[in-house]
N, CA, C, O and the ligand as a Tripos MOL2 file, in Angstrom:
@<TRIPOS>MOLECULE
protein
  237   235    60     0     0
PROTEIN
NO_CHARGES

@<TRIPOS>ATOM
      1 N         -27.0400   -0.3340  -49.1320 N.3       1 MET1
      2 CA        -26.8330    0.5490  -47.7670 C.3       1 MET1
      3 C         -28.1170    1.4230  -47.8280 C.2       1 MET1
      4 O         -28.4810    1.9630  -48.8730 O.2       1 MET1
      5 N         -28.7850    1.5310  -46.6430 N.am      2 ALA2
      6 CA        -29.7740    2.2210  -46.4690 C.3       2 ALA2
      7 C         -29.6530    2.9950  -45.0600 C.2       2 ALA2
      8 O         -29.4150    2.4080  -44.0050 O.2       2 ALA2
      9 N         -29.8700    4.5680  -45.1900 N.am      3 THR3
     10 CA        -30.0120    5.1780  -43.9050 C.3       3 THR3
     11 C         -31.6030    5.5700  -43.5480 C.2       3 THR3
     12 O         -32.5220    5.6570  -44.3620 O.2       3 THR3
     13 N         -31.6490    5.7250  -42.4860 N.am      4 HIS4
     14 CA        -33.0560    6.0340  -41.9240 C.3       4 HIS4
     15 C         -32.8980    7.2880  -40.8350 C.2       4 HIS4
     16 O         -32.0170    7.4350  -39.9870 O.2       4 HIS4
     17 N         -33.9160    8.0490  -41.1040 N.am      5 THR5
     18 CA        -33.6630    9.0530  -39.7440 C.3       5 THR5
     19 C         -34.2690    8.6260  -38.5240 C.2       5 THR5
     20 O         -35.4200    8.1970  -38.4350 O.2       5 THR5
     21 N         -33.3480    8.7740  -37.4620 N.am      6 ASP6
     22 CA        -33.6120    8.6440  -36.1020 C.3       6 ASP6
     23 C         -34.8880    9.5140  -35.7350 C.2       6 ASP6
     24 O         -34.8500   10.7420  -35.8140 O.2       6 ASP6
     25 N         -35.9710    8.8480  -35.3480 N.am      7 PRO7
     26 CA        -37.2130    9.9400  -35.1720 C.3       7 PRO7
     27 C         -36.9840   10.6270  -33.7680 C.2       7 PRO7
     28 O         -37.6860   11.5770  -33.4230 O.2       7 PRO7
     29 N         -36.1430   10.2010  -33.1000 N.am      8 VAL8
     30 CA        -35.8700   10.9780  -31.8380 C.3       8 VAL8
     31 C         -35.0680   12.2650  -32.0410 C.2       8 VAL8
     32 O         -35.4660   13.3310  -31.5700 O.2       8 VAL8
     33 N         -33.9580   12.1610  -32.7320 N.am      9 CYS9
     34 CA        -32.9450   13.3140  -32.6060 C.3       9 CYS9
     35 C         -33.1060   13.7200  -34.0810 C.2       9 CYS9
     36 O         -33.0030   14.9360  -34.2420 O.2       9 CYS9
     37 N         -33.3630   12.9130  -35.3420 N.am     10 GLY10
     38 CA        -33.6040   13.6300  -36.4370 C.3      10 GLY10
     39 C         -32.2990   13.2250  -37.2260 C.2      10 GLY10
     40 O         -32.2440   13.4470  -38.4360 O.2      10 GLY10
     41 N         -31.0590   12.5290  -36.4370 N.am     11 MET11
     42 CA        -30.0570   12.1730  -37.1550 C.3      11 MET11
     43 C         -30.2230   11.0710  -38.4060 C.2      11 MET11
     44 O         -31.1110   10.2200  -38.3390 O.2      11 MET11
     45 N         -29.4340   11.1310  -39.3990 N.am     12 GLN12
     46 CA        -29.2980   10.2470  -40.5650 C.3      12 GLN12
     47 C         -28.6090    8.7390  -39.7320 C.2      12 GLN12
     48 O         -27.4970    8.6510  -39.2110 O.2      12 GLN12
     49 N         -29.4030    7.9390  -39.8010 N.am     13 VAL13
     50 CA        -28.7130    6.5630  -39.1900 C.3      13 VAL13
     51 C         -28.5360    5.4660  -40.1860 C.2      13 VAL13
     52 O         -29.5060    4.9610  -40.7520 O.2      13 VAL13
     53 N         -27.2180    5.0660  -40.4200 N.am     14 ASP14
     54 CA        -27.1760    3.8190  -41.2600 C.3      14 ASP14
     55 C         -27.4640    2.3990  -40.3590 C.2      14 ASP14
     56 O         -26.9920    2.1300  -39.2550 O.2      14 ASP14
     57 N         -28.3220    1.6430  -41.1240 N.am     15 GLU15
     58 CA        -28.8170    0.5770  -40.3760 C.3      15 GLU15
     59 C         -27.7010   -0.5480  -39.9690 C.2      15 GLU15
     60 O         -27.8760   -1.4830  -39.1870 O.2      15 GLU15
     61 N         -26.6940   -0.2770  -40.5800 N.am     16 ARG16
     62 CA        -25.5560   -1.3200  -40.1280 C.3      16 ARG16
     63 C         -25.1230   -0.8470  -38.8440 C.2      16 ARG16
     64 O         -24.8750   -1.6240  -37.9220 O.2      16 ARG16
     65 N         -25.0200    0.4490  -38.7470 N.am     17 THR17
     66 CA        -24.2860    0.9130  -37.6000 C.3      17 THR17
     67 C         -25.1030    1.5330  -36.5350 C.2      17 THR17
     68 O         -24.5800    2.1690  -35.6200 O.2      17 THR17
     69 N         -26.6650    1.3190  -36.6650 N.am     18 ALA18
     70 CA        -27.3560    1.7500  -35.8050 C.3      18 ALA18
     71 C         -27.3180    1.0870  -34.3270 C.2      18 ALA18
     72 O         -27.1830   -0.1280  -34.1790 O.2      18 ALA18
     73 N         -27.4520    2.0160  -33.2200 N.am     19 ALA19
     74 CA        -27.0120    1.4450  -31.9930 C.3      19 ALA19
     75 C         -28.4080    0.5620  -31.4180 C.2      19 ALA19
     76 O         -28.4120   -0.0920  -30.3750 O.2      19 ALA19
     77 N         -29.4480    0.6960  -32.2530 N.am     20 GLY20
     78 CA        -30.5180    0.1560  -31.7960 C.3      20 GLY20
     79 C         -31.8790    0.1730  -32.7830 C.2      20 GLY20
     80 O         -31.7960    0.9690  -33.7180 O.2      20 GLY20
     81 N         -32.7130   -0.3500  -32.7200 N.am     21 ARG21
     82 CA        -33.7760   -0.3770  -33.6080 C.3      21 ARG21
     83 C         -34.9730   -0.8140  -33.0370 C.2      21 ARG21
     84 O         -34.8660   -1.6460  -32.1360 O.2      21 ARG21
     85 N         -36.2760   -0.3750  -33.4130 N.am     22 SER22
     86 CA        -37.4870   -0.6850  -32.8290 C.3      22 SER22
     87 C         -38.5050   -0.7940  -33.9360 C.2      22 SER22
     88 O         -38.3480   -0.2020  -35.0040 O.2      22 SER22
     89 N         -39.6410   -1.6210  -33.6530 N.am     23 GLU23
     90 CA        -40.5290   -1.7710  -34.6300 C.3      23 GLU23
     91 C         -41.7290   -1.2870  -34.0880 C.2      23 GLU23
     92 O         -42.0420   -1.5800  -32.9350 O.2      23 GLU23
     93 N         -42.5220   -0.4890  -34.8860 N.am     24 HIS24
     94 CA        -43.8990    0.0930  -34.3000 C.3      24 HIS24
     95 C         -44.8080    0.3010  -35.7330 C.2      24 HIS24
     96 O         -44.5130    0.9960  -36.7050 O.2      24 HIS24
     97 N         -45.8700   -0.4440  -35.5450 N.am     25 GLU25
     98 CA        -47.0180   -0.5130  -36.5610 C.3      25 GLU25
     99 C         -46.2150   -0.8860  -37.9310 C.2      25 GLU25
    100 O         -46.2240   -0.1890  -38.9460 O.2      25 GLU25
    101 N         -45.6320   -1.9170  -37.7920 N.am     26 GLY26
    102 CA        -45.0010   -2.1860  -39.0440 C.3      26 GLY26
    103 C         -43.8510   -1.5560  -39.6720 C.2      26 GLY26
    104 O         -43.3500   -1.9910  -40.7080 O.2      26 GLY26
    105 N         -43.3790   -0.4050  -38.9700 N.am     27 GLN27
    106 CA        -42.1930    0.2190  -39.3420 C.3      27 GLN27
    107 C         -41.0930   -0.1310  -38.4580 C.2      27 GLN27
    108 O         -41.2060   -0.4090  -37.2650 O.2      27 GLN27
    109 N         -39.8920   -0.0910  -39.2180 N.am     28 THR28
    110 CA        -38.6110   -0.2760  -38.3900 C.3      28 THR28
    111 C         -38.1100    1.0740  -38.3560 C.2      28 THR28
    112 O         -37.8830    1.7720  -39.3440 O.2      28 THR28
    113 N         -37.9310    1.4420  -36.9530 N.am     29 TYR29
    114 CA        -37.0830    2.7100  -36.7130 C.3      29 TYR29
    115 C         -35.6440    2.2710  -36.0730 C.2      29 TYR29
    116 O         -35.4290    1.3010  -35.3450 O.2      29 TYR29
    117 N         -34.7550    3.2150  -36.5280 N.am     30 TYR30
    118 CA        -33.3310    2.8330  -36.2660 C.3      30 TYR30
    119 C         -32.8500    4.1490  -35.5180 C.2      30 TYR30
    120 O         -33.2820    5.2580  -35.8320 O.2      30 TYR30
    121 N         -31.9690    3.9550  -34.5540 N.am     31 PHE31
    122 CA        -31.6150    4.9050  -33.5960 C.3      31 PHE31
    123 C         -30.0190    5.2470  -33.5760 C.2      31 PHE31
    124 O         -29.2740    4.3210  -33.8950 O.2      31 PHE31
    125 N         -29.5240    6.3040  -33.2840 N.am     32 CYS32
    126 CA        -28.0170    6.5370  -33.3480 C.3      32 CYS32
    127 C         -27.5340    6.1660  -31.7630 C.2      32 CYS32
    128 O         -26.3430    5.9340  -31.5560 O.2      32 CYS32
    129 N         -28.2880    6.1330  -30.9160 N.am     33 SER33
    130 CA        -27.8900    5.6610  -29.6730 C.3      33 SER33
    131 C         -29.0290    4.9170  -28.8240 C.2      33 SER33
    132 O         -30.2350    4.9380  -29.0660 O.2      33 SER33
    133 N         -28.4570    4.3350  -27.9030 N.am     34 ALA34
    134 CA        -29.3910    3.7200  -26.9140 C.3      34 ALA34
    135 C         -30.3860    4.5110  -26.2130 C.2      34 ALA34
    136 O         -31.5390    4.1190  -26.0330 O.2      34 ALA34
    137 N         -29.9240    5.6440  -25.8130 N.am     35 GLY35
    138 CA        -30.7650    6.5920  -25.2490 C.3      35 GLY35
    139 C         -32.0460    7.1590  -26.2280 C.2      35 GLY35
    140 O         -33.1360    7.5250  -25.7870 O.2      35 GLY35
    141 N         -31.6730    7.1410  -27.5600 N.am     36 CYS36
    142 CA        -32.9690    7.4760  -28.4390 C.3      36 CYS36
    143 C         -33.8420    6.3850  -28.4810 C.2      36 CYS36
    144 O         -35.0490    6.6270  -28.4900 O.2      36 CYS36
    145 N         -33.3900    5.0500  -28.5110 N.am     37 LYS37
    146 CA        -34.2340    3.9480  -28.6210 C.3      37 LYS37
    147 C         -35.1140    4.0740  -27.3900 C.2      37 LYS37
    148 O         -36.3400    4.0510  -27.4930 O.2      37 LYS37
    149 N         -34.5000    4.2050  -26.2420 N.am     38 GLU38
    150 CA        -35.0700    4.3300  -24.9550 C.3      38 GLU38
    151 C         -36.3900    5.2810  -25.0300 C.2      38 GLU38
    152 O         -37.5550    4.9660  -24.7880 O.2      38 GLU38
    153 N         -35.8920    6.4640  -25.4130 N.am     39 LYS39
    154 CA        -36.9770    7.5910  -25.6570 C.3      39 LYS39
    155 C         -38.1400    7.1860  -26.6260 C.2      39 LYS39
    156 O         -39.3060    7.4960  -26.3830 O.2      39 LYS39
    157 N         -37.8070    6.5570  -27.6110 N.am     40 PHE40
    158 CA        -38.8020    6.0860  -28.4330 C.3      40 PHE40
    159 C         -39.7310    5.1360  -27.9620 C.2      40 PHE40
    160 O         -40.9360    5.2200  -28.1980 O.2      40 PHE40
    161 N         -39.1550    4.1410  -27.2360 N.am     41 ASP41
    162 CA        -39.9160    3.0340  -26.6800 C.3      41 ASP41
    163 C         -40.8480    3.6070  -25.8230 C.2      41 ASP41
    164 O         -41.8690    2.9500  -25.6220 O.2      41 ASP41
    165 N         -40.7390    4.5950  -25.3170 N.am     42 GLN42
    166 CA        -41.4580    4.9990  -23.9060 C.3      42 GLN42
    167 C         -42.5150    5.9200  -24.6220 C.2      42 GLN42
    168 O         -43.4450    6.3400  -23.9340 O.2      42 GLN42
    169 N         -42.4390    6.2910  -26.0450 N.am     43 ASP43
    170 CA        -43.6250    6.9560  -26.5800 C.3      43 ASP43
    171 C         -43.4740    6.9110  -28.1060 C.2      43 ASP43
    172 O         -43.2070    7.8700  -28.8300 O.2      43 ASP43
    173 N         -43.7160    5.4900  -28.5180 N.am     44 PRO44
    174 CA        -43.6070    5.1350  -29.9960 C.3      44 PRO44
    175 C         -44.4170    6.0060  -30.9640 C.2      44 PRO44
    176 O         -43.9130    6.5350  -31.9560 O.2      44 PRO44
    177 N         -45.7350    6.1230  -30.6050 N.am     45 THR45
    178 CA        -46.5220    6.7060  -31.3010 C.3      45 THR45
    179 C         -46.1930    8.4190  -31.5150 C.2      45 THR45
    180 O         -46.1050    8.9070  -32.6420 O.2      45 THR45
    181 N         -46.0510    9.1310  -30.4070 N.am     46 GLY46
    182 CA        -45.5700   10.3340  -30.5950 C.3      46 GLY46
    183 C         -44.3900   10.5220  -31.5030 C.2      46 GLY46
    184 O         -44.4380   11.3250  -32.4350 O.2      46 GLY46
    185 N         -43.3380    9.7960  -31.2460 N.am     47 TYR47
    186 CA        -42.2180   10.0110  -32.1950 C.3      47 TYR47
    187 C         -42.4140    9.5430  -33.7740 C.2      47 TYR47
    188 O         -41.9790   10.1400  -34.7580 O.2      47 TYR47
    189 N         -43.1430    8.3840  -33.7540 N.am     48 ALA48
    190 CA        -43.3680    7.8640  -35.1020 C.3      48 ALA48
    191 C         -44.0720    8.8830  -36.0080 C.2      48 ALA48
    192 O         -43.8280    9.0380  -37.2050 O.2      48 ALA48
    193 N         -45.1270    9.6690  -35.1620 N.am     49 ARG49
    194 CA        -46.0770   10.6050  -35.9000 C.3      49 ARG49
    195 C         -45.0070   11.8260  -36.4320 C.2      49 ARG49
    196 O         -45.1320   12.1530  -37.6120 O.2      49 ARG49
    197 N         -44.0840   12.4360  -35.7170 N.am     50 GLN50
    198 CA        -43.2970   13.2180  -35.9940 C.3      50 GLN50
    199 C         -42.3600   12.9070  -37.3820 C.2      50 GLN50
    200 O         -42.2010   13.7440  -38.2700 O.2      50 GLN50
    201 N         -41.8200   11.6530  -37.3940 N.am     51 SER51
    202 CA        -40.8330   11.4290  -38.4530 C.3      51 SER51
    203 C         -41.8550   11.3230  -39.6660 C.2      51 SER51
    204 O         -41.3820   11.7960  -40.7000 O.2      51 SER51
    205 N         -42.8770   10.9210  -39.7630 N.am     52 GLY52
    206 CA        -43.5780   11.0360  -41.0900 C.3      52 GLY52
    207 C         -43.0630   10.1290  -42.3110 C.2      52 GLY52
    208 O         -43.5060   10.2140  -43.4570 O.2      52 GLY52
    209 N         -42.0890    9.2730  -41.8990 N.am     53 GLU53
    210 CA        -41.3660    8.3640  -42.9100 C.3      53 GLU53
    211 C         -42.4530    7.4390  -43.4280 C.2      53 GLU53
    212 O         -43.0810    6.6400  -42.7320 O.2      53 GLU53
    213 N         -42.6080    7.6500  -44.7820 N.am     54 GLY54
    214 CA        -43.4340    6.5940  -45.2910 C.3      54 GLY54
    215 C         -44.8410    6.2000  -44.8850 C.2      54 GLY54
    216 O         -45.4280    5.1720  -45.2230 O.2      54 GLY54
    217 N         -45.3430    7.2860  -44.0220 N.am     55 GLN55
    218 CA        -46.4450    7.2490  -43.4790 C.3      55 GLN55
    219 C         -47.7400    8.1450  -44.0630 C.2      55 GLN55
    220 O         -47.6240    9.3700  -44.0990 O.2      55 GLN55
    221 N         -48.7170    7.6360  -44.4220 N.am     56 SER56
    222 CA        -49.9680    8.6110  -44.7530 C.3      56 SER56
    223 C         -51.0400    8.2580  -43.9110 C.2      56 SER56
    224 O         -51.3820    7.0870  -43.7420 O.2      56 SER56
    225 N         -51.6120    9.2750  -43.3500 N.am     57 SER57
    226 CA        -52.7680    9.3470  -42.5380 C.3      57 SER57
    227 C         -54.0110    8.8990  -43.4670 C.2      57 SER57
    228 O         -54.3720    9.3410  -44.5580 O.2      57 SER57
    229 N         -54.5290    7.8950  -42.6790 N.am     58 ALA58
    230 CA        -55.7220    7.4330  -43.2860 C.3      58 ALA58
    231 C         -56.9530    7.9350  -42.5340 C.2      58 ALA58
    232 O         -58.0210    7.3540  -42.7260 O.2      58 ALA58
    233 N         -56.8900    8.9200  -41.7340 N.am     59 ALA59
    234 CA        -57.8790    9.5390  -40.8670 C.3      59 ALA59
    235 C         -58.4550   10.6910  -41.8690 C.2      59 ALA59
    236 O         -59.3420   11.4540  -41.4870 O.2      59 ALA59
    237 ZN        -30.6710    9.9270  -32.0190 Zn       60 ZN60
@<TRIPOS>BOND
     1     1     2 1
     2     2     3 1
     3     3     4 2
     4     3     5 am
     5     5     6 1
     6     6     7 1
     7     7     8 2
     8     7     9 am
     9     9    10 1
    10    10    11 1
    11    11    12 2
    12    11    13 am
    13    13    14 1
    14    14    15 1
    15    15    16 2
    16    15    17 am
    17    17    18 1
    18    18    19 1
    19    19    20 2
    20    19    21 am
    21    21    22 1
    22    22    23 1
    23    23    24 2
    24    23    25 am
    25    25    26 1
    26    26    27 1
    27    27    28 2
    28    27    29 am
    29    29    30 1
    30    30    31 1
    31    31    32 2
    32    31    33 am
    33    33    34 1
    34    34    35 1
    35    35    36 2
    36    35    37 am
    37    37    38 1
    38    38    39 1
    39    39    40 2
    40    39    41 am
    41    41    42 1
    42    42    43 1
    43    43    44 2
    44    43    45 am
    45    45    46 1
    46    46    47 1
    47    47    48 2
    48    47    49 am
    49    49    50 1
    50    50    51 1
    51    51    52 2
    52    51    53 am
    53    53    54 1
    54    54    55 1
    55    55    56 2
    56    55    57 am
    57    57    58 1
    58    58    59 1
    59    59    60 2
    60    59    61 am
    61    61    62 1
    62    62    63 1
    63    63    64 2
    64    63    65 am
    65    65    66 1
    66    66    67 1
    67    67    68 2
    68    67    69 am
    69    69    70 1
    70    70    71 1
    71    71    72 2
    72    71    73 am
    73    73    74 1
    74    74    75 1
    75    75    76 2
    76    75    77 am
    77    77    78 1
    78    78    79 1
    79    79    80 2
    80    79    81 am
    81    81    82 1
    82    82    83 1
    83    83    84 2
    84    83    85 am
    85    85    86 1
    86    86    87 1
    87    87    88 2
    88    87    89 am
    89    89    90 1
    90    90    91 1
    91    91    92 2
    92    91    93 am
    93    93    94 1
    94    94    95 1
    95    95    96 2
    96    95    97 am
    97    97    98 1
    98    98    99 1
    99    99   100 2
   100    99   101 am
   101   101   102 1
   102   102   103 1
   103   103   104 2
   104   103   105 am
   105   105   106 1
   106   106   107 1
   107   107   108 2
   108   107   109 am
   109   109   110 1
   110   110   111 1
   111   111   112 2
   112   111   113 am
   113   113   114 1
   114   114   115 1
   115   115   116 2
   116   115   117 am
   117   117   118 1
   118   118   119 1
   119   119   120 2
   120   119   121 am
   121   121   122 1
   122   122   123 1
   123   123   124 2
   124   123   125 am
   125   125   126 1
   126   126   127 1
   127   127   128 2
   128   127   129 am
   129   129   130 1
   130   130   131 1
   131   131   132 2
   132   131   133 am
   133   133   134 1
   134   134   135 1
   135   135   136 2
   136   135   137 am
   137   137   138 1
   138   138   139 1
   139   139   140 2
   140   139   141 am
   141   141   142 1
   142   142   143 1
   143   143   144 2
   144   143   145 am
   145   145   146 1
   146   146   147 1
   147   147   148 2
   148   147   149 am
   149   149   150 1
   150   150   151 1
   151   151   152 2
   152   151   153 am
   153   153   154 1
   154   154   155 1
   155   155   156 2
   156   155   157 am
   157   157   158 1
   158   158   159 1
   159   159   160 2
   160   159   161 am
   161   161   162 1
   162   162   163 1
   163   163   164 2
   164   163   165 am
   165   165   166 1
   166   166   167 1
   167   167   168 2
   168   167   169 am
   169   169   170 1
   170   170   171 1
   171   171   172 2
   172   171   173 am
   173   173   174 1
   174   174   175 1
   175   175   176 2
   176   175   177 am
   177   177   178 1
   178   178   179 1
   179   179   180 2
   180   179   181 am
   181   181   182 1
   182   182   183 1
   183   183   184 2
   184   183   185 am
   185   185   186 1
   186   186   187 1
   187   187   188 2
   188   187   189 am
   189   189   190 1
   190   190   191 1
   191   191   192 2
   192   191   193 am
   193   193   194 1
   194   194   195 1
   195   195   196 2
   196   195   197 am
   197   197   198 1
   198   198   199 1
   199   199   200 2
   200   199   201 am
   201   201   202 1
   202   202   203 1
   203   203   204 2
   204   203   205 am
   205   205   206 1
   206   206   207 1
   207   207   208 2
   208   207   209 am
   209   209   210 1
   210   210   211 1
   211   211   212 2
   212   211   213 am
   213   213   214 1
   214   214   215 1
   215   215   216 2
   216   215   217 am
   217   217   218 1
   218   218   219 1
   219   219   220 2
   220   219   221 am
   221   221   222 1
   222   222   223 1
   223   223   224 2
   224   223   225 am
   225   225   226 1
   226   226   227 1
   227   227   228 2
   228   227   229 am
   229   229   230 1
   230   230   231 1
   231   231   232 2
   232   231   233 am
   233   233   234 1
   234   234   235 1
   235   235   236 2
@<TRIPOS>SUBSTRUCTURE
     1 MET1         2 RESIDUE 1 A MET
     2 ALA2         6 RESIDUE 1 A ALA
     3 THR3        10 RESIDUE 1 A THR
     4 HIS4        14 RESIDUE 1 A HIS
     5 THR5        18 RESIDUE 1 A THR
     6 ASP6        22 RESIDUE 1 A ASP
     7 PRO7        26 RESIDUE 1 A PRO
     8 VAL8        30 RESIDUE 1 A VAL
     9 CYS9        34 RESIDUE 1 A CYS
    10 GLY10       38 RESIDUE 1 A GLY
    11 MET11       42 RESIDUE 1 A MET
    12 GLN12       46 RESIDUE 1 A GLN
    13 VAL13       50 RESIDUE 1 A VAL
    14 ASP14       54 RESIDUE 1 A ASP
    15 GLU15       58 RESIDUE 1 A GLU
    16 ARG16       62 RESIDUE 1 A ARG
    17 THR17       66 RESIDUE 1 A THR
    18 ALA18       70 RESIDUE 1 A ALA
    19 ALA19       74 RESIDUE 1 A ALA
    20 GLY20       78 RESIDUE 1 A GLY
    21 ARG21       82 RESIDUE 1 A ARG
    22 SER22       86 RESIDUE 1 A SER
    23 GLU23       90 RESIDUE 1 A GLU
    24 HIS24       94 RESIDUE 1 A HIS
    25 GLU25       98 RESIDUE 1 A GLU
    26 GLY26      102 RESIDUE 1 A GLY
    27 GLN27      106 RESIDUE 1 A GLN
    28 THR28      110 RESIDUE 1 A THR
    29 TYR29      114 RESIDUE 1 A TYR
    30 TYR30      118 RESIDUE 1 A TYR
    31 PHE31      122 RESIDUE 1 A PHE
    32 CYS32      126 RESIDUE 1 A CYS
    33 SER33      130 RESIDUE 1 A SER
    34 ALA34      134 RESIDUE 1 A ALA
    35 GLY35      138 RESIDUE 1 A GLY
    36 CYS36      142 RESIDUE 1 A CYS
    37 LYS37      146 RESIDUE 1 A LYS
    38 GLU38      150 RESIDUE 1 A GLU
    39 LYS39      154 RESIDUE 1 A LYS
    40 PHE40      158 RESIDUE 1 A PHE
    41 ASP41      162 RESIDUE 1 A ASP
    42 GLN42      166 RESIDUE 1 A GLN
    43 ASP43      170 RESIDUE 1 A ASP
    44 PRO44      174 RESIDUE 1 A PRO
    45 THR45      178 RESIDUE 1 A THR
    46 GLY46      182 RESIDUE 1 A GLY
    47 TYR47      186 RESIDUE 1 A TYR
    48 ALA48      190 RESIDUE 1 A ALA
    49 ARG49      194 RESIDUE 1 A ARG
    50 GLN50      198 RESIDUE 1 A GLN
    51 SER51      202 RESIDUE 1 A SER
    52 GLY52      206 RESIDUE 1 A GLY
    53 GLU53      210 RESIDUE 1 A GLU
    54 GLY54      214 RESIDUE 1 A GLY
    55 GLN55      218 RESIDUE 1 A GLN
    56 SER56      222 RESIDUE 1 A SER
    57 SER57      226 RESIDUE 1 A SER
    58 ALA58      230 RESIDUE 1 A ALA
    59 ALA59      234 RESIDUE 1 A ALA
    60 ZN60       237 GROUP 0 **** ****
């Protein structure tokens, strides 16, 4: 069982019950609702940066 942080609203989302998921730069993101997925898809870079999950900046 694995939970992930919804990068849009910050909720913990179980990958089995997630309403949606998106991949961005090799990471998979899970969402509590279709609305959160939609927001993420419109600006994946902005939301992925906020989550900071397993990401380390190489810059
Ligand atoms: Zn959400």
